N, C-alpha and C positions, 0 to 999 in steps of 0.2 A: 695428550692435551685434551681437555674437556670439549665435548661437542656442543656447539651453539645451534639451537633450532633455527630453521628458516622462518621468514615472515609468514609464509603460507602455513607452516606447521603451527605457529602461534595462533593464527586465525582459526584453524581447525580444532584447537583446544576448547573453543567455546561450544563445540558440538561434540560432547563426550561419546566415545564409541559405544559404551554400554547403552545409552539412551537411543543412539542411532540404531543399534542392533535390535532393540525392542520394536522399533517401527518396522524394521525389515522382517522380523519374525512374525509380526502381526499380519503382514500382507504376503508372507511366504516369498519374499523377494529373492532369496538365494536358493529356492527349492530347485534341485536338479541343475544348478549352475556349476559349470566346470571351469570356465576361464575367467570371466569378468564379474567379480562380485559387486554387490550394490554399492559398497563403500568406494571401490575403485571408480565405478561409474560416476558417483557423486563428486569425487575429487576432480576427475577430468572435466566434468561439465562446469563445476564451480571455477576451475582454472580458466575455462573459456569465457565465462561471464566476467571475471575480474580483469582479464587481459584484452577483452574486446574481440575475441575470435568468434566468427559466426559460421564456420564450416568445420567439418570433422578433420580434414587434412592438417590444418595448422594446429589444432588441439593435439593430434597425434604427434606431430613434430615437436611441439613445445614440451609435451610431457616426456618424450623420448630424450630430449636434451637435458632433462633434470632427473635422469634415471638414478643417479647417485642419492637422490633424496627419497626414493620410493619407500625404503624401510621406515624412515621417520614419519612419512605421510600415511603409513599403514597400507600401502599398495603392495599386493603380493603377486602381480602379474604385469606383463607388458600391456600397454594401451594401444590397441589397433582400431582403426576407424570402422572396420567391418563388425567387430564384436561390440563396439560402442553403439553403432547404429542398430544392431539387433536388440541390445539392451534397452535402448530408447523406445523401440517399437513394442516390446513385449512386457517390460517391467511395469508394475502398478505405480502410477504417479502419486497415489495416496500415501506412499512411503514418505515422499518429500513434503506432502501436506503436513504429516505428523511431525516431521523434523522442523518445519517452519513454526508450528505451534509450541514445540519444545524450546526453541530459541527465543521466541517472542518475549516471555516474561523476564528473561535476563536483560534484554535491551530496554524493556519498560522500566526496570529498576534503576537503570542509569540515566533515564530520560529526565529532562527538566520538567517543571510544572508549567501548565499553561498560564498566560499572563493576565487572565481575567479574574476579577475579584469575586469568585463564588466557588463553593465546594462542589465536587462532582467531576465526572469525566465529560470531556468535550470532544465530540466526534463529528466529522463530516462524512456523509454517505453519498457516493456517486459511482458512476461506472465509466469505463472507457472501452472503445471498440478497437480490437487488434486485428488488422487485416491479414488474410491468408490467400494464397493462390488457389482459386477454386478448381483449377484443372488438376492440381496435385492433392488437394484436400476436398474432395466433393462432399464430404460429410459436413462441411462448414458453410453450406450454402446460405447466403444472406439475401440480398435483393440486387436487381439490375446486373445479374451475372457476376456478382462479387462474392467472395468468401470471407468470413470473419468469425471471431469469437468475441465475447464480451466479458470483461473482468469487472466484477462488482466489488467495491471495497468500502469498508468503514475505516476512516483514518483518525487515529487519536492525535489531536492537534498539540498535545504536549509531547513534542519531539517528532511529529509527523510520521507516526508509526502505523502501518496497516495492521489492524487488529482482527479483521475478518476479510477473507478473499473468497469469492465464489465465481467460478467460470461456467458460463452457459453459452448456448448458441446466441448469435447476435440479434435474433428476433425477440428474445425474451425481454419483456418490459421491466424497467428498473424497479418499479414499486412491487412487482410480483416477487422479486427476490428479497426486497427489503422486508416484506411481511413475514418471511421465513426466519429472519434474524431475531435474536433475543438480546435485550440490553438491560443492564443492571439499573435498579431504581436510582434516581438522581442523575442519570446520564442526560446530557443535552445534545440532541441531534440537530445538525445544520444540513438542510437539503434544499435542492432547487425545486422549481415548479413541477418538474416531471414526477415528483414523489407525492404530490398532493392527493391524498385519499382520506376523506374525513372519517370514514369508519376506522381506518387504521390509526389515524391521529387520536381518536377517542380511546382505542385500546391502549395506545402508548400513555395517554393521560391517566387512565385507570391503573397502569403499572408504575406510575411515578416518573415517567420519562418525558423530558421536555422536547419541544420541536421549535425550530425557527426556520421559516421559509419565506418566499415571496408570494403575495396574493395575486391571483390571476385578474386580469382587467375585467373579465365578464362575471366576476363573482357577485352573487346576490346576497345581501346581508342587511341587517337592521342595527343601527347604532343604539346601544343601551346606555352608554355612559361616556362622557368626555373627561379625560384626565388632564390635570394641569401639566404643562410642559415648562420646566424651569428656563429662565432667560439664557443661562449658559448653554443649555441644550439647543435652544432655538438658534443661537449664533453658530452652533456646530452643525446645523442642517435639519434638526428634527422639526417637523411642521405640525404634526398632530399625534395624539395618543388616545385611542378609543377602545372601548369594550364593545364587542359586537356579538350578534348571533347570526349564524348562517341561515338563509331562507330558501335556497334551492333544494330540490329533492335529495340530491347527493350531499349537499352541505349540511342538511338537517340530520345526517347520520352522526354528526358530532353533536352530542346531546347537551354539551355545556357551552360556556362562553369562551370566546377567543379574544385576542388582543390585536388590533390593527394599528400599525405605526407607519406614518408617511414621512419620507425623508428626501431632501434635495441636497445633493452633494455640492458643497460650497465651491469646489474647485472645477468640477466638470459641468455642473448644472443638471445632471441626470436626476430624474424623479423616480423614486422607488417606494414601493409599499410592502411592508413586511407583515407576516402573520405568525403569531406564537401563542402557545398555551401557558407561557411563563408570565405570571402577573407580578412577580416580586422584583424583577430586574428593571433597571432604568431603561428608558427608551433609547438613549444613546448607546448603552451596552448592547441592546438587541441589534442595533444597526452595525456596531463594530463586530458582533459575533458573525453576522452574515458575511461581512467583508472577509473574515478569516476563512470562509469556505474556499477561498481561492487557493489555499494551501494544498487541497487535494488535487487541483489542476496542476500545480507545480510538482506534486508527487508523480502523477502520470507522465508529466513531461520528463522528469528525471529518469523514470523507469524506461521510457521508450528511447530517449536520446543516449543514455549511458550504459544500459544493459541490453542484453540480446533478447528482445521480444518482438522484433520486426522481421528478422531473418531467422528461419528455423532450421535445425539440424535434421529434422524428420518431418514427415507429412501426416503421420497417423495421429489419432486422438491422444494416445498415450505419450507420444513423443512431444507434441505441442504442450500438453499439460505439464509434463516433466520439466521442460525448459522454462516455462513461466514460473513454476514453483521454485526452481533453483535460482531464477532471477530475483524472486522475492527474498529468498534466503540471503543471497549476496547483498541485497539492499539492506537487510537487517544488520549484517556483519559490518558493512561500511558505515551505517548509522551509529553502531556501537563504537567503532573506531573514532568517529566524529565526536561523540560524547566524551570518550576517554582522552583524546588528544587535547581538547579544550583550546583548539586553534581557530575554531570557526570555519573549518574547511567545508566546502561543498563536495558533492559526489564526484564531479569531474576531477577536482584536485586530488581526492583520495585515490581514485582510479589511476591517475597519472603517476602517483607515488608508488602504488602497488605494482603497476605494470613493469617497472624497471627494477623493483626490489623484492619481488615475490619469492624468489628462491635464494636470496642472499641470506647468509647465516648471521643474523643480528637480531637484537631485540626490537620490539615495537617502539619502546621509549627512545632508542637511538634514532629511529627513523623520524620521529617527531622533533627530537632535539636538533637535528641537522636542518630542519626546515626554516626558511626565512619567515618568522612569525608575522611580521607586519604585512608582508605580501600575501601570505596564505590566509590571513584573517579577512582579507578583502576579496579573495578569489572565489567566484561562483557562489556568492552568498544568495543570489536570487534563485538558486536551484535547491532547492531543498530535496467457517468451514468451506474449502475450495472443492467444488464438485460440479459434475455435469448434470444438467436437467433438460 
């Protein structure tokens, strides 16, 4: 009788062993390793992410119960928590950084386009703080006796895909990391007020990169031009559309003109002022673009609530980085499943399905075909270079 691959095996097919081994060889991941090779470590930790296990003992027990699938998963040795813990503490986490960037283009090709009417990439840039126990991880000292690391991310809003991930200590300022990133001409960045740096904004403008942010209340500027606001935009909350020049010493580091748009939300009454270097888009589009920045907050929420980035399997720098990288890889895999299933599933729904069917020998198509489409389409719809410095 022909063998049918398990669901887990189908998922791992999106990470070809040849590509994975290139990353391992580049960082000497299997150098002098006798028991637990890098691929086996990766499969065990990915299993823990997909099934919600946050300690080594249940990962060991779960993998042992699926011993009959080891050959088809490419595992050549038993998974023991002691050897897994040693691998987490000693193996270079940059291996999984490379695997993440190998997988990313495959997911991007399956992603839908963003819903705004302009060409180019639309990305939200932000960071989130991941708490750690300071007593167990003294290297992660933050403030007030707390430990933490910070994950900086650029999220492609066409599919909510993290295209860049950088891990630093929690005291590193957001804009410090943002300045080290490069973006293709035509990209439009959506950032909050923490990223306001007019010298950096001018560099982005020179590179053909757009920016949308909120203007600080203490900003000093001169209005150069008042632009007409169509009646339909006024009814939707746009109050003014102005061309300005910054007049403060720091603001004058931006050598050109900027655009100031004021907006009052018709539903909540909140008054917001936006700043952008894009002169070609309508004022209402600029307001809608900043509203879309909330998708990166939903991404951080999905990452922390559904994947294992709050409780860690190890306390060393390498163990923490490895776990976060594999959580990001798991997120990409589940997002790819979401795109291919076309059921509108959220991350919680996909994880619920995978937890009970991960080692079942069936096709992915059969898993989606058995799902109640109307219910799944409504379930959890609201949840939508990595280095140390």
